[in-house]
C-alpha positions as CSV (number, residue, x, y, z in Angstrom):
1,M,-0.6,0.2,0.1
2,S,1.5,3.4,-1.4
3,A,2.4,6.1,1.8
4,A,0.1,9.1,0.8
5,P,1.5,12.9,1.1
6,D,3.1,13.8,4.4
7,V,1.8,17.0,5.0
8,V,4.2,18.1,7.6
9,T,6.7,17.6,5.2
10,G,5.6,18.3,2.1
11,S,6.7,15.5,0.4
12,P,6.3,11.8,0.5
13,A,6.5,9.7,3.4
14,A,7.7,5.9,4.2
15,R,5.0,5.7,6.9
16,E,5.1,2.7,9.2
17,L,1.8,0.3,8.1
18,H,1.1,-1.0,11.2
19,P,1.8,2.3,13.2
20,T,1.1,2.6,17.4
21,A,-1.7,4.5,18.2
22,S,-3.1,6.1,21.4
23,I,-6.6,6.4,21.8
24,I,-7.4,9.8,23.6
25,V,-10.0,9.7,25.9
26,T,-11.6,12.8,27.6
27,V,-14.2,12.0,30.5
28,R,-16.3,14.0,33.6
29,N,-18.8,11.8,35.0
30,E,-19.1,9.0,33.0
31,A,-19.3,6.3,35.9
32,R,-22.6,5.0,34.4
33,H,-20.8,4.0,30.6
34,I,-16.8,4.8,31.2
35,A,-16.9,0.4,31.5
36,D,-18.6,-0.2,28.4
37,L,-15.6,1.7,26.3
38,L,-12.8,0.2,28.2
39,D,-14.5,-2.9,27.3
40,S,-15.0,-2.4,23.4
41,L,-11.3,-0.6,23.3
42,V,-9.1,-3.6,25.2
43,V,-10.4,-5.7,22.2
44,Q,-8.3,-3.2,19.8
45,E,-5.6,-4.4,17.4
46,P,-2.4,-4.3,18.5
47,P,-0.3,-2.3,19.7
48,F,-1.8,0.8,21.2
49,E,-2.3,2.4,24.1
50,I,-6.1,4.5,26.0
51,V,-4.8,7.4,27.8
52,V,-7.8,8.6,29.7
53,V,-8.1,12.6,30.3
54,D,-10.6,12.5,33.3
55,A,-11.6,16.3,34.0
56,E,-12.1,16.2,37.9
57,S,-14.7,13.9,38.0
58,T,-16.9,13.9,41.0
59,D,-18.5,10.4,40.6
60,E,-16.9,6.7,40.4
61,T,-15.1,7.2,36.9
62,T,-11.2,7.2,37.6
63,A,-12.1,4.6,40.2
64,I,-13.6,2.7,37.8
65,V,-10.3,3.7,34.9
66,R,-7.8,2.9,37.8
67,H,-9.7,-1.3,38.2
68,Y,-9.0,-1.6,34.7
69,Q,-5.5,-0.9,34.8
70,E,-4.9,-3.3,37.0
71,S,-5.6,-5.6,34.6
72,Y,-4.1,-3.6,31.4
73,P,-1.1,-2.2,32.0
74,N,-2.0,0.2,28.9
75,I,-4.4,2.3,30.0
76,R,-3.3,5.5,31.0
77,L,-5.5,8.4,33.6
78,I,-4.9,12.1,33.8
79,V,-7.1,14.2,36.1
80,R,-6.7,17.7,35.7
81,A,-9.4,20.1,35.1
82,C,-9.7,21.1,31.3
83,T,-11.8,21.9,29.1
84,R,-13.1,19.0,26.5
85,G,-10.5,20.1,24.4
86,G,-7.8,21.0,26.6
87,G,-8.3,17.7,27.8
88,R,-7.4,16.0,24.2
89,N,-4.9,18.9,23.3
90,L,-3.9,17.3,27.1
91,G,-3.8,13.8,26.4
92,V,-2.3,13.7,22.7
93,A,0.9,16.0,24.3
94,E,1.1,12.4,26.7
95,A,0.8,10.0,23.7
96,K,3.4,7.9,22.8
97,G,1.7,6.7,19.0
98,E,2.0,7.8,15.7
99,I,-1.2,8.2,15.3
100,V,-3.8,9.8,17.6
101,C,-7.7,8.6,18.0
102,F,-10.7,10.3,19.6
103,I,-13.6,8.6,20.9
104,D,-15.9,9.3,23.7
105,G,-16.5,8.1,27.3
106,D,-20.4,7.5,26.3
107,C,-19.6,5.5,22.9
108,I,-18.6,2.4,22.7
109,A,-16.4,1.2,19.6
110,N,-17.0,-1.5,16.9
111,P,-13.9,-4.3,17.9
112,F,-12.8,-3.7,14.8
113,W,-12.7,0.3,14.8
114,L,-9.1,1.0,15.0
115,A,-7.8,-1.4,12.6
116,K,-10.1,0.2,10.4
117,L,-8.6,3.7,11.3
118,R,-5.5,2.3,11.0
119,R,-5.8,1.0,7.5
120,T,-7.6,4.4,6.7
121,L,-4.7,6.4,8.2
122,A,-2.1,4.3,5.2
123,D,-3.3,6.3,2.4
124,A,-5.0,9.7,4.6
125,D,-3.7,12.2,6.9
126,I,-6.5,12.0,9.0
127,A,-9.2,8.9,9.1
128,A,-13.3,9.6,10.2
129,G,-15.3,7.0,10.7
130,R,-19.0,6.2,11.0
131,T,-20.8,7.2,13.9
132,I,-23.9,5.6,15.1
133,Q,-26.5,7.3,17.5
134,I,-28.1,5.1,20.0
135,G,-30.6,5.4,22.1
136,Y,-34.3,7.5,21.7
137,W,-35.8,6.6,18.1
138,A,-35.9,10.0,16.9
139,F,-32.9,11.5,18.2
140,E,-30.7,8.7,16.0
141,A,-31.9,9.1,12.9
142,L,-30.8,13.4,12.5
143,A,-27.5,13.7,10.4
144,R,-24.8,15.3,10.9
145,V,-25.2,19.1,9.5
146,E,-22.7,19.1,6.9
147,L,-20.2,22.2,6.0
148,D,-17.9,21.4,2.9
149,H,-14.3,23.4,3.0
150,K,-11.6,22.8,0.0
151,G,-14.2,19.7,-1.3
152,F,-13.6,17.9,2.3
153,D,-16.6,17.5,4.7
154,V,-14.9,19.1,7.7
155,T,-18.1,18.0,10.2
156,Y,-16.6,14.2,11.2
157,P,-17.1,14.4,15.0
158,S,-13.8,13.9,17.3
159,C,-16.1,10.8,19.1
160,N,-14.4,8.9,16.1
161,L,-11.5,10.8,14.5
162,A,-7.7,9.5,13.8
163,Y,-5.3,11.8,12.5
164,W,-1.1,11.1,12.4
165,K,0.2,13.1,15.5
166,P,2.6,15.2,13.8
167,L,-0.5,17.1,11.4
168,F,-1.8,17.6,14.9
169,E,1.0,19.2,16.8
170,K,1.8,21.0,13.2
171,V,-1.8,22.8,13.1
172,G,-2.2,23.5,17.0
173,G,-4.5,21.0,18.4
174,F,-7.8,21.6,19.0
175,D,-8.9,25.2,19.7
176,D,-10.3,24.9,23.7
177,V,-11.7,28.2,23.5
178,F,-14.9,26.8,21.9
179,I,-17.1,25.7,23.9
180,T,-18.6,22.6,20.7
181,A,-17.8,22.4,17.0
182,E,-13.8,21.9,18.0
183,D,-13.8,19.2,15.5
184,I,-14.8,21.2,12.5
185,D,-12.4,23.9,13.5
186,L,-9.6,21.6,13.7
187,N,-10.4,19.3,10.6
188,Y,-10.9,23.2,8.9
189,R,-7.5,24.2,10.1
190,A,-5.6,20.9,9.3
191,V,-7.7,20.6,4.9
192,D,-6.3,24.5,5.1
193,V,-2.7,23.4,5.2
194,G,-3.5,20.1,2.8
195,A,-4.4,17.6,5.0
196,R,-6.4,14.8,2.8
197,L,-9.3,13.6,4.9
198,V,-10.6,9.8,4.4
199,S,-14.1,8.2,5.6
200,N,-14.4,5.0,6.5
201,D,-18.2,3.0,7.2
202,E,-16.6,0.0,8.6
203,A,-14.5,2.3,11.4
204,I,-17.6,2.2,14.0
205,V,-18.8,4.0,16.9
206,Y,-21.7,3.5,19.2
207,H,-22.9,6.8,20.4
208,R,-25.2,7.6,22.7
209,A,-27.5,10.2,21.7
210,R,-29.1,12.2,24.7
211,D,-31.4,10.7,26.6
212,T,-33.8,13.4,27.3
213,I,-35.7,16.1,25.8
214,T,-34.1,19.0,27.8
215,K,-30.1,17.4,27.3
216,F,-31.1,16.9,23.5
217,L,-32.0,19.8,23.0
218,K,-29.3,22.0,25.3
219,Q,-26.7,19.8,23.0
220,A,-28.0,21.6,20.0
221,F,-28.4,25.5,21.4
222,W,-24.8,25.1,22.1
223,N,-23.8,22.9,18.8
224,G,-25.3,26.2,17.6
225,Y,-23.5,28.0,19.7
226,G,-20.4,26.8,18.6
227,R,-20.9,27.0,14.8
228,K,-21.0,30.9,15.3
229,Q,-17.9,30.4,16.7
230,L,-16.6,29.0,13.4
231,T,-17.6,31.9,11.4
232,L,-16.1,34.5,13.7
233,K,-12.9,32.9,13.5
234,H,-13.1,31.6,10.1
235,G,-15.0,34.1,8.4
236,N,-18.7,33.6,6.5
237,L,-19.6,29.7,6.3
238,W,-22.6,30.0,5.4
239,G,-22.1,29.6,1.5
240,R,-20.1,26.7,2.3
241,Y,-23.2,24.7,3.7
242,S,-26.3,22.6,1.1
243,F,-29.2,24.2,2.2
244,R,-31.0,21.9,0.2
245,R,-29.8,19.4,2.3
246,M,-29.7,20.6,5.7
247,L,-33.5,21.0,5.2
248,R,-34.0,17.5,4.2
249,Q,-32.0,16.1,7.2
250,Q,-34.1,18.4,9.4
251,A,-37.5,17.6,7.8
252,S,-39.3,15.7,11.0
253,F,-40.4,17.4,14.5
254,W,-37.4,16.6,16.1
255,G,-35.1,17.3,13.3
256,L,-36.9,21.5,13.1
257,A,-36.6,21.6,17.3
258,R,-32.5,20.7,17.1
259,L,-32.7,23.3,14.7
260,G,-34.6,26.2,16.1
261,S,-32.4,25.2,18.9
262,A,-28.9,25.3,17.7
263,T,-30.3,28.8,15.7
264,M,-31.0,30.0,19.1
265,G,-27.7,29.2,19.9
266,Y,-26.5,30.5,17.3
267,L,-28.0,33.7,18.2
268,V,-26.5,34.2,21.5
269,A,-23.1,33.3,20.7
270,K,-23.6,36.7,17.6
271,A,-25.2,38.4,20.6
272,K,-21.7,38.0,22.6
273,E,-19.9,39.2,20.1
274,K,-21.6,42.1,20.0
275,K,-21.2,43.6,22.8
276,R,-17.8,42.5,23.2
277,A,-16.8,44.7,20.0
């Protein structure tokens, strides 16, 4: 298999076809779910390590991780107050692998998840998997609001994303100013420097959808807030969206509810920016 162009050096790279992976997990109060995640990660294709960055959980999350460490020495735990993006940056800074793979504490990885990401990265700079929402059926069915940049969909979420570590470091990692959409911002900047993002639908992660209407609408609000943060950083992005596809994807009661809550988040972020200006 031929190696992809190296966006760090600008020349073809003789990349390892079986690099060591560092799986980065950021968590806070995920005691209900962390064991399911770790069970799904410890069976992945080696070689790999798991770096859990805990943002000072107040439940039993860290105790559960430490229990797993007794049986799996490739699990590392870092406890530090941080944002989601800041926690991922910390995890990458401590990572020993050539590639860094991101997943969230409320997810479950398919047993072949890491193998599929690793093979995709043999010919790509960024690998994005397929994220399947599980939970309430109406929330499961809603698709991402895609944003195109230089021919790539940059909205693949960081609960199922992998980077060559030198590329991640070159673009400066996650911007921890973002409340949400920090993964879109990272992908956007990586594509800007010439990175090739390739998706693989066989790299599957199951992500728990919000389990209450309140949590669902709150998530949509902050997603809209994050989209406004993107425009503040990168300029007007509305021309990059397909409004026809967006409306088609939201053509349901819950889709319209999500769109309405996201619009409120967008407007709140816009109003805050006007006050600061």
